[in-house]
N, CA, C and O of each residue as an XYZ file, in Angstrom:
380
protein
N       0.825     -1.187      0.000
C       0.000      0.000      0.000
C       0.870      1.252      0.000
O       0.578      2.222     -0.700
N       1.919      1.224      0.774
C       2.772      2.401      0.895
C       3.371      2.782     -0.462
O       3.420      3.959     -0.816
N       3.826      1.775     -1.217
C       4.398      2.043     -2.539
C       3.343      2.567     -3.503
O       3.600      3.506     -4.257
N       2.177      1.976     -3.484
C       1.120      2.352     -4.420
C       0.557      3.746     -4.117
O       0.309      4.527     -5.035
N       0.359      4.055     -2.848
C      -0.255      5.328     -2.475
C       0.752      6.471     -2.310
O       0.380      7.644     -2.343
N       1.989      6.129     -2.138
C       3.072      7.098     -1.945
C       2.724      8.143     -0.890
O       2.564      7.802      0.282
N       2.602      9.432     -1.292
C       2.355     10.516     -0.328
C       0.994     10.403      0.345
O       0.801     10.919      1.446
N       0.052      9.736     -0.307
C      -1.297      9.649      0.246
C      -1.415      8.590      1.341
O      -2.433      8.528      2.030
N      -0.396      7.767      1.507
C      -0.418      6.718      2.532
C      -0.409      7.354      3.917
O       0.407      8.230      4.201
N      -1.315      6.911      4.766
C      -1.398      7.440      6.125
C      -0.914      6.360      7.082
O      -1.483      5.271      7.148
N       0.131      6.671      7.815
C       0.668      5.721      8.783
C      -0.314      5.546      9.934
O      -1.105      6.441     10.234
N      -0.254      4.381     10.573
C      -1.222      4.089     11.634
C      -1.179      5.089     12.779
O      -2.209      5.350     13.400
N      -0.017      5.653     13.073
C       0.053      6.619     14.172
C      -0.401      8.024     13.758
O      -0.495      8.916     14.601
N      -0.685      8.224     12.456
C      -1.194      9.506     11.974
C      -2.703      9.468     11.727
O      -3.307     10.500     11.433
N      -3.307      8.302     11.842
C      -4.728      8.131     11.571
C      -5.548      8.778     12.677
O      -5.258      8.565     13.855
N      -6.566      9.562     12.329
C      -7.368     10.196     13.381
C      -8.137      9.148     14.190
O      -8.814      8.301     13.607
N      -8.044      9.190     15.504
C      -8.700      8.171     16.320
C     -10.213      8.319     16.345
O     -10.733      9.393     16.650
N     -10.904      7.262     16.032
C     -12.358      7.179     16.181
C     -13.126      8.339     15.552
O     -14.116      8.806     16.116
N     -12.683      8.797     14.411
C     -13.364      9.910     13.768
C     -14.435      9.387     12.813
O     -14.091      8.833     11.768
N     -15.731      9.544     13.136
C     -16.770      9.080     12.220
C     -16.761      9.857     10.912
O     -17.220      9.349      9.889
N     -16.242     11.089     10.933
C     -16.169     11.880      9.704
C     -15.192     11.296      8.705
O     -15.277     11.576      7.510
N     -14.266     10.486      9.188
C     -13.252      9.907      8.304
C     -13.331      8.387      8.242
O     -12.382      7.727      7.819
N     -14.437      7.848      8.656
C     -14.639      6.402      8.635
C     -15.578      6.073      7.480
O     -16.754      6.436      7.510
N     -15.061      5.388      6.462
C     -15.858      5.089      5.266
C     -17.147      4.355      5.622
O     -18.187      4.602      5.011
N     -17.090      3.458      6.600
C     -18.311      2.768      7.013
C     -19.338      3.745      7.549
O     -20.531      3.599      7.284
N     -18.890      4.738      8.299
C     -19.816      5.713      8.887
C     -20.371      6.666      7.844
O     -21.586      6.835      7.749
N     -19.493      7.299      7.054
C     -19.984      8.362      6.189
C     -20.550      7.870      4.867
O     -21.114      8.671      4.121
N     -20.427      6.622      4.554
C     -20.991      6.155      3.290
C     -21.851      4.909      3.444
O     -23.057      4.941      3.198
N     -21.230      3.827      3.846
C     -21.925      2.545      3.796
C     -23.138      2.469      4.706
O     -24.186      1.993      4.271
N     -23.040      2.922      5.959
C     -24.183      2.800      6.862
C     -25.331      3.679      6.400
O     -26.495      3.309      6.556
N     -25.020      4.834      5.834
C     -26.071      5.708      5.315
C     -26.783      5.028      4.153
O     -28.013      4.974      4.120
N     -26.014      4.508      3.199
C     -26.599      3.830      2.043
C     -27.357      2.573      2.466
O     -28.467      2.317      1.999
N     -26.757      1.810      3.337
C     -27.379      0.580      3.814
C     -28.705      0.878      4.510
O     -29.711      0.212      4.268
N     -28.690      1.877      5.366
C     -29.901      2.238      6.096
C     -31.021      2.666      5.157
O     -32.174      2.274      5.340
N     -30.681      3.471      4.151
C     -31.697      3.900      3.181
C     -32.325      2.691      2.499
O     -33.546      2.610      2.364
N     -31.486      1.754      2.072
C     -31.987      0.578      1.348
C     -32.738     -0.393      2.248
O     -33.662     -1.065      1.790
N     -32.366     -0.478      3.496
C     -33.058     -1.378      4.428
C     -34.492     -0.917      4.639
O     -35.410     -1.735      4.707
N     -34.678      0.374      4.742
C     -36.007      0.916      5.044
C     -36.791      1.318      3.799
O     -37.953      1.712      3.904
N     -36.172      1.225      2.621
C     -36.829      1.608      1.376
C     -38.083      0.760      1.139
O     -38.014     -0.469      1.114
N     -39.201      1.413      0.969
C     -40.455      0.716      0.699
C     -41.132      0.118      1.912
O     -42.179     -0.515      1.780
N     -40.569      0.301      3.077
C     -41.159     -0.241      4.314
C     -41.895      0.861      5.054
O     -41.393      1.977      5.191
N     -43.069      0.543      5.523
C     -43.848      1.508      6.288
C     -44.098      1.010      7.707
O     -44.560      1.763      8.564
N     -43.794     -0.247      7.947
C     -43.995     -0.870      9.261
C     -42.633     -1.212      9.857
O     -41.710     -1.557      9.120
N     -42.495     -1.123     11.162
C     -41.241     -1.555     11.780
C     -41.077     -3.069     11.678
O     -42.052     -3.799     11.495
N     -39.861     -3.521     11.797
C     -39.606     -4.962     11.813
C     -40.200     -5.532     13.096
O     -40.106     -4.916     14.157
N     -40.806     -6.698     12.996
C     -41.468     -7.313     14.155
C     -40.484     -7.924     15.149
O     -40.791     -8.072     16.332
N     -39.287     -8.281     14.648
C     -38.259     -8.836     15.535
C     -36.893     -8.602     14.896
O     -36.789     -8.083     13.784
N     -35.873     -8.989     15.607
C     -34.506     -8.782     15.138
C     -34.149     -9.680     13.951
O     -33.367     -9.273     13.092
N     -34.698    -10.874     13.889
C     -34.334    -11.812     12.815
C     -34.710    -11.302     11.424
O     -33.867    -11.351     10.528
N     -35.930    -10.816     11.197
C     -36.241    -10.259      9.872
C     -35.352     -9.056      9.520
O     -34.984     -8.861      8.362
N     -35.020     -8.264     10.530
C     -34.121     -7.134     10.296
C     -32.740     -7.624      9.866
O     -32.166     -7.092      8.916
N     -32.205     -8.626     10.550
C     -30.901     -9.181     10.183
C     -30.914     -9.731      8.762
O     -29.976     -9.508      7.997
N     -31.994    -10.462      8.403
C     -32.101    -11.007      7.042
C     -32.125     -9.885      6.012
O     -31.480     -9.976      4.967
N     -32.868     -8.836      6.312
C     -32.960     -7.700      5.386
C     -31.602     -7.020      5.236
O     -31.208     -6.668      4.125
N     -30.888     -6.833      6.336
C     -29.559     -6.217      6.279
C     -28.631     -7.043      5.407
O     -27.932     -6.492      4.558
N     -28.612     -8.355      5.601
C     -27.735     -9.222      4.793
C     -28.105     -9.159      3.314
O     -27.231     -9.064      2.452
N     -29.394     -9.211      3.029
C     -29.861     -9.181      1.640
C     -29.488     -7.852      0.976
O     -28.993     -7.831     -0.151
N     -29.727     -6.759      1.674
C     -29.412     -5.436      1.125
C     -27.904     -5.281      0.940
O     -27.451     -4.785     -0.091
N     -27.134     -5.701      1.928
C     -25.669     -5.598      1.816
C     -25.175     -6.373      0.594
O     -24.401     -5.845     -0.204
N     -25.614     -7.609      0.448
C     -25.157     -8.439     -0.674
C     -25.609     -7.896     -2.020
O     -24.925     -8.079     -3.028
N     -26.744     -7.236     -2.043
C     -27.290     -6.729     -3.297
C     -26.763     -5.333     -3.637
O     -26.560     -5.020     -4.810
N     -26.543     -4.503     -2.634
C     -26.306     -3.097     -2.936
C     -24.868     -2.615     -2.785
O     -24.513     -1.587     -3.362
N     -24.049     -3.305     -2.048
C     -22.680     -2.835     -1.849
C     -21.786     -3.486     -2.904
O     -21.391     -4.645     -2.786
N     -21.485     -2.708     -3.926
C     -20.708     -3.196     -5.067
C     -19.311     -2.570     -5.064
O     -19.044     -1.613     -4.336
N     -18.437     -3.122     -5.884
C     -17.060     -2.643     -5.969
C     -17.013     -1.184     -6.401
O     -16.225     -0.413     -5.854
N     -17.841     -0.780     -7.377
C     -17.845      0.610     -7.829
C     -18.219      1.554     -6.697
O     -17.640      2.632     -6.565
N     -19.185      1.150     -5.883
C     -19.581      1.979     -4.751
C     -18.454      2.085     -3.734
O     -18.246      3.135     -3.126
N     -17.741      1.002     -3.557
C     -16.606      1.016     -2.642
C     -15.549      1.997     -3.143
O     -14.996      2.775     -2.365
N     -15.278      1.957     -4.426
C     -14.301      2.896     -5.010
C     -14.768      4.338     -4.845
O     -13.972      5.211     -4.498
N     -16.043      4.594     -5.088
C     -16.575      5.948     -4.945
C     -16.440      6.433     -3.507
O     -16.098      7.591     -3.270
N     -16.703      5.561     -2.557
C     -16.573      5.937     -1.146
C     -15.120      6.281     -0.813
O     -14.852      7.239     -0.087
N     -14.207      5.509     -1.337
C     -12.785      5.758     -1.080
C     -12.353      7.076     -1.723
O     -11.554      7.812     -1.145
N     -12.876      7.380     -2.917
C     -12.548      8.651     -3.578
C     -13.024      9.847     -2.753
O     -12.437     10.925     -2.836
N     -14.060      9.671     -1.973
C     -14.579     10.758     -1.137
C     -13.724     11.003      0.097
O     -13.878     12.022      0.771
N     -12.832     10.080      0.392
C     -12.049     10.189      1.623
C     -11.110     11.390      1.621
O     -11.089     12.149      2.590
N     -10.338     11.580      0.560
C      -9.351     12.667      0.514
C     -10.033     14.038      0.653
O      -9.570     14.862      1.441
N     -11.122     14.305     -0.094
C     -11.800     15.596      0.122
C     -12.284     15.770      1.567
O     -12.201     16.866      2.121
N     -12.782     14.705      2.168
C     -13.237     14.794      3.561
C     -12.058     15.085      4.486
O     -12.169     15.896      5.406
N     -10.947     14.432      4.244
C      -9.752     14.650      5.050
C      -9.302     16.105      4.945
O      -8.940     16.717      5.949
N      -9.325     16.658      3.736
C      -8.932     18.060      3.550
C      -9.854     19.007      4.323
O      -9.389     19.990      4.899
N     -11.145     18.717      4.338
C     -12.094     19.564      5.068
C     -11.854     19.463      6.577
O     -11.955     20.465      7.284
N     -11.541     18.276      7.070
C     -11.234     18.124      8.497
C     -10.021     18.985      8.855
O     -10.002     19.622      9.909
N      -9.019     19.007      7.992
C      -7.839     19.844      8.235
C      -8.244     21.316      8.237
O      -7.843     22.072      9.122
N      -9.047     21.726      7.237
C      -9.506     23.124      7.168
C     -10.308     23.518      8.418
O     -10.204     24.642      8.909
N     -11.100     22.580      8.911
C     -11.929     22.845     10.095
C     -11.165     22.607     11.394
O     -11.748     22.640     12.477
N      -9.866     22.368     11.282
C      -8.984     22.144     12.429
C      -9.489     21.043     13.350
O      -9.445     21.162     14.575
N      -9.973     19.961     12.730
C     -10.411     18.796     13.493
C     -11.834     18.875     13.986
O     -12.315     17.956     14.649
N     -12.512     19.955     13.675
C     -13.903     20.106     14.105
C     -14.836     19.255     13.270
O     -14.403     18.626     12.304
N     -16.107     19.225     13.626
C     -17.070     18.407     12.899
C     -17.277     18.924     11.478
O     -17.177     20.124     11.221
N     -17.566     18.007     10.563
C     -17.761     18.391      9.163
C     -19.088     17.895      8.598
O     -19.382     18.113      7.422
N     -19.884     17.236      9.421
C     -21.137     16.664      8.925
C     -22.008     17.716      8.243
O     -22.639     17.431      7.225
N     -22.046     18.914      8.790
C     -22.864     19.980      8.210
C     -22.405     20.373      6.802
O     -23.200     20.900      6.023
N     -21.164     20.130      6.474
C     -20.627     20.465      5.158
C     -21.018     19.426      4.116
O     -21.242     19.766      2.954
N     -21.100     18.162      4.523
C     -21.379     17.078      3.589
C     -22.822     16.587      3.638
O     -23.157     15.617      2.957
N     -23.673     17.221      4.413
C     -25.064     16.780      4.512
C     -25.869     17.183      3.297
O     -27.061     16.888      3.221
């Protein structure tokens, strides 16, 4: 990874700790997954098992390689905004 990414490679000790603004799962996948899980549903799930089945089905159907690449491409712009905001929250900028 270090050779391929060169200057863009972030060492583990430089990674922001627990930042949801810079976590691809937080800022992309969970939002997309949540939208698709509830799409077309007007009633709450009756128990946890149907919800788990729906999550698995939606994940397998909707999370594709192209989407993964798009989410990763969004990382650098988000990182730049975090720097501009001096580590402050950025959700209001990307909402």
